[in-house]
N, C-alpha and C positions, 0 to 999 in steps of 0.2 A: 385443467383451465386454461385456454389457446386466451394468450394475451395479444389486442391488439396492439399494432405500430408503436400507435400513440406509451401505450404505457409500457415497453421495450424503450423509446426508447425513451422516459425519466428515468428505468430503470438505465440505463446504461448511461446517463447525466448522474447519474444519486451513487454510478460505482465510479468516475470522471474523476467527482468533488473529492465524494472520501479520499482518490492515491491517491489527488491532492495537497489532501490537508495534512494526509499520514504523513507523502515525500516534505512537504513542512516543517513539519514535529523531529523527524528523522534530520533531515540542517540544519535544520537550529539545535540539536543534541550533540554530532558528531561531525557538525560541516556537509563542506559538497560529498553527494555521492557520485562511487565509481559508476564507470559506464555498467560495471558490472553487476552491484550492486541495482542502479536503476533500470536493469534488463530485469533481473530479478522480481522487483516491487514494480513492472511495466507487466508480469507474468503472472499474477496471484493472484488466485479468484478471491470474495469476497469475505468464503469464512478466513482464509490465510490471512486476509487485510486486515480482518479485527481480533482473533487472534494474534501478532503480530505488532498493534496497535496497546494489547493490552502483557507482551511479552516485553515491547519501547523504554515501559517507566522500571523495568530493575537495569536493564544491558547494558553494560559498558562499552558496547562495544558491538560496530557493524554488524562483526565475525560474532558476534554470538546470541543474533537474531539470524541469525542463516546467508546471510544479505554478502557478506564480502568473506575473501578466501582469509 
């Protein structure tokens, strides 16, 4: 089913909001993100962000999450 531009815009807005909330959670837990971590976060799909949010609870570092070297 084709989505209207309005529906696509709503989905994009939700994705942006989820990404920002996840970013805030990461910064709160690990401190400022490196440019590499920021880039990887920005490139994530919604499914990847959901998995990252789950993994965040058990991780000890950004490296554990695959966001930093």
